[in-house]
C-alpha distance (Angstrom), angle and dihedral (degrees) to the residues before:
residue distance angle dihedral
X1 . . .
X2 3.79 . .
X3 3.79 134.3 .
X4 3.83 85.3 -118.3
X5 3.82 94.5 59.8
X6 3.83 94.7 86.5
X7 3.83 88.5 57.4
X8 3.80 93.2 53.4
X9 3.82 91.3 44.2
X10 3.83 94.4 51.5
X11 3.82 103.6 106.0
X12 3.82 105.3 149.5
X13 3.80 96.5 99.6
X14 3.82 92.9 41.4
X15 3.81 89.9 54.6
X16 3.84 90.9 50.5
X17 3.81 90.2 49.4
X18 3.81 91.1 49.8
X19 3.79 93.4 55.1
X20 3.80 94.5 41.6
X21 3.78 98.6 -110.1
X22 3.81 102.0 113.5
X23 3.82 111.3 120.1
X24 3.79 99.7 174.4
X25 3.81 136.1 98.0
X26 3.79 92.5 17.9
X27 3.78 112.1 179.0
X28 3.76 117.0 -119.5
X29 3.80 116.7 -168.3
X30 3.80 99.8 -174.7
X31 3.76 139.6 59.2
X32 3.83 117.8 -72.1
X33 3.77 101.3 -97.0
X34 3.80 138.8 132.0
X35 3.80 85.3 -75.8
X36 3.81 125.1 37.2
X37 3.78 139.8 178.8
X38 3.77 106.4 -117.5
X39 3.82 119.4 -179.9
X40 3.79 87.5 -16.2
X41 3.81 95.3 -52.8
X42 3.81 129.1 107.3
X43 3.80 110.5 -119.9
X44 3.80 136.6 177.6
X45 3.82 104.9 -114.5
X46 3.83 112.5 -129.7
X47 3.77 95.0 151.0
X48 3.83 103.4 67.7
X49 3.79 127.5 107.8
X50 3.82 92.1 -149.9
X51 3.80 89.6 117.7
X52 3.81 96.3 171.9
X53 3.79 94.7 38.3
X54 3.79 94.7 -123.5
X55 3.80 102.0 134.3
X56 3.80 90.7 92.5
X57 3.78 98.7 35.6
X58 3.86 110.6 131.1
X59 3.81 92.7 -133.0
X60 3.79 91.9 53.0
X61 3.80 92.5 49.7
X62 3.78 92.8 44.5
X63 3.82 91.9 51.1
X64 3.79 90.0 51.8
X65 3.85 92.5 50.2
X66 3.81 92.9 48.4
X67 3.81 91.4 49.8
X68 3.78 91.5 54.5
X69 3.79 89.9 48.8
X70 3.81 91.4 52.6
X71 3.82 103.8 34.0
X72 3.77 104.6 19.7
X73 3.80 126.9 -125.3
X74 3.80 99.3 -57.2
X75 3.78 147.8 1.8
X76 3.81 99.5 -118.3
X77 3.79 93.3 -140.2
X78 3.79 149.0 37.4
X79 3.78 127.1 -71.7
X80 3.80 86.9 -111.8
X81 3.78 93.2 63.1
X82 3.79 125.1 17.1
X83 3.80 100.9 -22.7
X84 3.84 103.8 87.3
X85 3.84 113.1 106.5
X86 3.72 128.6 -171.6
X87 3.80 89.1 -113.4
X88 3.83 89.8 56.6
X89 3.80 87.9 59.6
X90 3.80 91.7 45.6
X91 3.79 90.8 50.9
X92 3.80 93.0 48.6
X93 3.80 91.3 50.6
X94 3.82 89.7 51.0
X95 3.81 92.5 48.4
X96 3.82 92.8 48.5
X97 3.80 89.9 51.6
X98 3.80 92.2 47.1
X99 3.82 92.0 51.1
X100 3.78 95.5 42.1
X101 3.81 93.1 -118.1
X102 3.79 134.2 126.2
X103 3.75 97.0 -118.2
X104 3.80 145.2 1.0
X105 3.83 136.6 -156.6
X106 3.83 122.9 -150.7
X107 3.82 123.0 -143.6
X108 3.83 130.1 -166.9
X109 3.81 91.7 -113.4
X110 3.80 138.0 13.7
X111 3.81 89.7 -121.3
X112 3.82 89.2 57.9
X113 3.82 91.8 48.1
X114 3.81 91.5 58.7
X115 3.79 95.8 39.0
X116 3.81 92.3 44.1
X117 3.78 96.6 46.4
X118 3.81 99.8 43.0
X119 3.80 95.1 43.4
X120 3.82 90.2 50.7
X121 3.84 95.6 44.9
X122 3.79 101.8 46.6
X123 3.79 114.5 67.3
X124 3.78 135.9 -178.1
X125 3.81 113.6 -58.8
X126 3.83 90.0 19.0
X127 3.80 127.3 107.3
X128 3.80 135.5 -131.9
X129 3.82 117.2 -162.1
X130 3.77 123.0 -159.0
X131 3.79 139.7 -177.9
X132 3.79 110.2 -112.6
X133 3.84 89.4 -121.2
X134 3.82 95.2 51.6
X135 3.80 117.8 130.5
X136 3.83 120.0 -85.6
X137 3.82 91.1 -113.8
X138 3.81 89.1 62.0
X139 3.80 91.6 49.5
X140 3.83 91.5 48.2
X141 3.82 90.7 49.1
X142 3.80 89.0 53.7
X143 3.78 92.1 49.7
X144 3.81 91.7 50.5
X145 3.79 92.7 51.5
X146 3.80 122.8 88.0
X147 3.79 90.9 -124.7
X148 3.79 133.0 88.0
X149 3.82 121.2 -93.8
X150 3.78 119.8 -140.7
X151 3.80 124.8 -178.4
X152 3.83 135.6 -154.4
X153 3.77 131.2 -162.0
X154 3.79 116.5 -85.8
X155 3.84 111.6 -72.2
X156 3.82 88.7 -23.6
X157 3.79 107.0 142.9
X158 3.79 94.8 -175.3
X159 3.79 89.1 57.1
X160 3.80 91.5 46.5
X161 3.79 89.2 53.2
X162 3.78 89.5 49.8
X163 3.78 89.7 56.0
X164 3.82 94.0 45.3
X165 3.81 92.0 50.8
X166 3.81 89.8 57.3
X167 3.81 91.4 59.5
X168 3.78 100.5 32.6
X169 3.78 109.8 156.6
X170 3.83 94.3 21.6
X171 3.82 124.8 107.5
X172 3.81 111.4 -97.8
X173 3.78 143.4 166.4
X174 3.81 123.5 -152.4
X175 3.85 110.7 -150.9
X176 3.78 118.2 -168.1
X177 3.80 139.7 164.1
X178 3.80 114.4 -112.2
X179 3.84 90.2 -146.6
X180 3.77 115.1 15.5
X181 3.80 107.6 -124.0
X182 3.78 98.4 -137.2
X183 3.81 105.5 27.0
X184 3.81 95.6 41.4
X185 3.79 93.7 -142.1
X186 3.81 126.4 128.1
X187 3.81 126.0 -114.8
X188 3.77 115.4 -107.8
X189 3.79 91.3 -116.7
X190 3.84 97.4 166.7
X191 3.82 90.5 57.7
X192 3.82 92.4 41.2
X193 3.78 92.7 51.7
X194 3.84 91.0 46.5
X195 3.81 91.0 52.7
X196 3.78 91.3 45.4
X197 3.78 91.1 54.1
X198 3.79 90.8 46.4
X199 3.81 94.4 53.2
X200 3.80 100.0 32.1
X201 3.81 96.5 -108.3
X202 3.82 129.6 139.7
X203 3.84 127.8 -132.8
X204 3.79 133.6 -134.3
X205 3.80 119.5 -173.0
X206 3.78 123.9 -157.1
X207 3.79 103.7 -144.8
X208 3.81 95.6 -178.4
X209 3.82 94.7 123.8
X210 3.78 97.6 25.8
X211 3.83 97.4 54.6
X212 3.80 107.5 104.0
X213 3.80 88.6 10.3
X214 3.83 108.9 66.1
X215 3.80 132.2 40.2
X216 3.78 132.7 38.6
X217 3.81 90.8 -87.4
X218 3.78 93.3 33.8
X219 3.80 95.4 -112.8
X220 3.75 93.9 131.9
X221 3.79 146.2 -112.3
X222 3.80 97.1 -26.3
X223 3.77 90.0 57.5
X224 3.84 90.3 42.1
X225 3.83 88.9 60.2
X226 3.84 94.9 36.3
X227 3.81 88.7 -117.7
X228 3.82 100.6 122.6
X229 3.81 93.6 114.3
X230 3.82 92.4 49.8
X231 3.83 94.6 47.7
X232 3.80 110.6 86.4
X233 3.81 98.7 -160.2
X234 3.78 133.7 22.4
X235 3.74 122.7 -166.4
X236 3.80 126.6 -167.2
X237 3.78 142.0 170.0
X238 3.80 134.9 -136.0
X239 3.81 95.9 -150.9
X240 3.78 96.5 80.8
X241 3.80 123.1 37.8
X242 3.81 93.2 2.2
X243 3.81 94.8 59.3
X244 3.82 101.6 -131.7
X245 3.79 139.0 65.2
X246 3.81 129.9 -83.8
X247 3.76 139.9 64.9
X248 3.81 143.0 -129.2
X249 3.77 146.9 -157.0
X250 3.82 120.7 -137.5
X251 3.84 122.0 -165.0
X252 3.76 145.6 119.2
X253 3.81 113.3 -39.2
X254 3.80 94.7 -108.8
X255 3.82 92.1 52.3
X256 3.79 91.9 50.4
X257 3.83 90.5 46.8
X258 3.82 89.1 53.2
X259 3.82 94.4 47.4
X260 3.81 91.0 45.4
X261 3.82 89.2 60.5
X262 3.83 99.7 35.4
X263 3.83 105.7 37.9
X264 3.78 109.1 102.8
X265 3.84 91.1 -170.2
X266 3.81 87.9 62.2
X267 3.79 101.1 36.7
X268 3.83 95.4 47.7
X269 3.82 98.9 40.3
X270 3.79 129.6 81.8
X271 3.79 110.5 -107.5
X272 3.77 129.5 -100.4
X273 3.85 108.0 -72.9
X274 3.82 118.1 -108.8
X275 3.83 94.0 -116.9
X276 3.79 92.1 53.7
X277 3.81 92.3 46.5
X278 3.80 93.6 50.3
X279 3.78 93.3 45.9
X280 3.80 91.0 54.7
X281 3.79 90.7 50.8
X282 3.82 89.5 52.8
X283 3.80 91.7 46.9
X284 3.80 90.5 52.2
X285 3.81 89.7 52.4
X286 3.77 91.4 52.5
X287 3.81 93.5 44.9
X288 3.80 89.8 53.7
X289 3.82 95.5 42.8
X290 3.82 96.0 44.5
X291 3.82 110.1 44.0
X292 3.79 86.8 160.3
X293 3.81 87.5 78.6
X294 3.78 91.7 67.8
X295 3.78 90.2 44.7
X296 3.79 91.2 53.4
X297 3.81 90.3 47.2
X298 3.80 89.0 57.1
X299 3.78 92.4 45.4
X300 3.79 88.8 55.8
X301 3.81 91.8 44.9
X302 3.80 95.2 51.5
X303 3.80 90.9 45.9
X304 3.82 94.4 52.0
X305 3.78 94.3 43.2
X306 3.75 90.8 51.4
X307 3.80 94.1 46.0
X308 3.83 95.0 45.6
X309 3.78 91.1 50.1
X310 3.80 92.5 46.1
X311 3.83 88.8 54.5
X312 3.78 89.2 54.7
X313 3.79 100.9 -104.8
X314 3.77 119.3 147.9
X315 3.81 106.5 -123.8
X316 3.79 94.8 174.9
X317 3.78 115.9 -150.2
X318 3.80 95.5 -29.2
X319 3.83 116.9 142.1
X320 3.82 99.9 157.5
X321 3.84 139.5 66.6
X322 3.80 87.9 -77.6
X323 3.80 103.2 84.0
X324 3.81 118.5 177.1
X325 3.82 122.8 -164.3
X326 3.78 108.2 -148.2
X327 3.84 107.2 -140.4
X328 3.80 104.1 165.0
X329 3.81 117.2 -137.8
X330 3.80 128.5 52.5
X331 3.79 95.8 -117.8
X332 3.77 91.6 51.4
X333 3.81 88.9 53.8
X334 3.79 91.9 48.9
X335 3.79 93.1 46.5
X336 3.81 91.3 50.0
X337 3.80 91.2 47.6
X338 3.82 90.5 50.1
X339 3.82 95.5 46.6
X340 3.83 93.4 46.2
X341 3.79 88.6 50.6
X342 3.77 90.5 51.7
X343 3.81 88.4 52.2
X344 3.80 91.9 50.2
X345 3.83 102.4 -99.4
X346 3.82 121.6 127.1
X347 3.82 112.7 -149.6
X348 3.83 137.3 150.7
X349 3.81 123.0 -116.0
X350 3.80 113.3 -148.7
X351 3.80 117.0 -153.1
X352 3.84 138.1 164.5
X353 2.98 133.1 -29.7
X354 3.83 86.7 33.4
X355 3.82 87.8 53.9
X356 3.81 133.1 19.2
X357 3.83 118.9 -87.1
X358 3.82 112.8 -76.4
X359 3.78 90.9 12.0
X360 3.81 97.0 95.9
X361 3.76 119.1 150.9
X362 3.77 143.2 -167.9
X363 3.83 107.2 -124.7
X364 3.77 114.7 -147.5
X365 3.79 123.9 179.9
X366 3.78 130.2 -172.5
X367 3.78 138.3 -144.8
X368 3.78 135.2 -150.3
X369 3.81 88.0 -121.1
X370 3.80 97.4 57.6
X371 3.77 108.1 114.0
X372 3.80 122.6 -137.2
X373 3.80 87.9 -115.7
X374 3.82 90.0 57.2
X375 3.79 92.3 47.4
X376 3.79 91.9 49.9
X377 3.80 90.3 49.7
X378 3.84 88.4 53.6
X379 3.79 92.2 47.7
X380 3.78 91.7 53.2
X381 3.81 89.1 54.2
X382 3.77 94.0 46.3
X383 3.82 89.7 50.0
X384 3.81 91.7 49.4
X385 3.77 96.1 47.3
X386 3.80 95.5 37.7
X387 3.80 88.0 59.5
X388 3.82 92.3 44.8
X389 3.80 90.5 54.5
X390 3.85 93.2 38.8
X391 3.76 92.5 -120.7
X392 3.81 93.8 129.0
């Protein structure tokens, strides 16, 4: 036996490819817009997280180009050593202001922001508590910490209190998504913060899918519920509303100072590239100057939720631009993905282990830049295929 044997024996993906039901690693040969060229075919993009539609904005692209011209393509080192640029500091100041916190710290990816923060914050004999539907980067951060991870049922405050009672008097951190990336619902932050105060815990909110979507300024769920001051740590990503790649943590200055010197994911990773940094700064400018983008995003969201539900689709507890259609079995999800693709609609099927067995869903997500004509085109296809598959 060899450590390599499991690799040679892994056949699941190859079987899916062989029967034509493999929806992953699709090749896009165009910019990430409301329409894309996927495998040589023009498709309506309903699977992107570019909620504000800024990935193709001329100012964002121009900022990226100018940064490369001034700083080059990379920093050739970590933030800890030679990789901190003046525009990194400028970006962190802007993010702290956006989030209503003293300071912020930028990471090369959103995944590293969660892994790096949680693993640094939670020490031996301490506890980290997560919603069972939290993102994988949160779970991995918990596993890399020296603390103990405990989980509670999705958005179930009675179950969260049950967990907190078990560790009353012990140091703990509750980590939760602001908007859950598959279900499209919002964390019950008011109840979470109340329970945290009752049992002496602290709260960290992952604003990856709520940044640019919730709150008057667009800083996320904590702002949406007016709980920024009570939330110890805010995490966000640049790969969704902010049109780039990377992530950050925002918090009190002392917390950021600690993480900056204890986070292995930051210290031992090369820093955020200049082009990515500059594109985020440009995206922040546009988000602040054009609040109508967020208003249009919500117009599109409300329209699609209403129309999906009127057709008879089960959208679960979604109330955000992430709208899942619950379709049941895996083969139903694959057939719907295949047929929608044939009709020119790009969506994402979600199957186990991302969801429980027979709870598969079609994940759709919407952008401020989707036109009503595009949305109506999509609805016609969902109506057609929903009837074909007897889902509606």
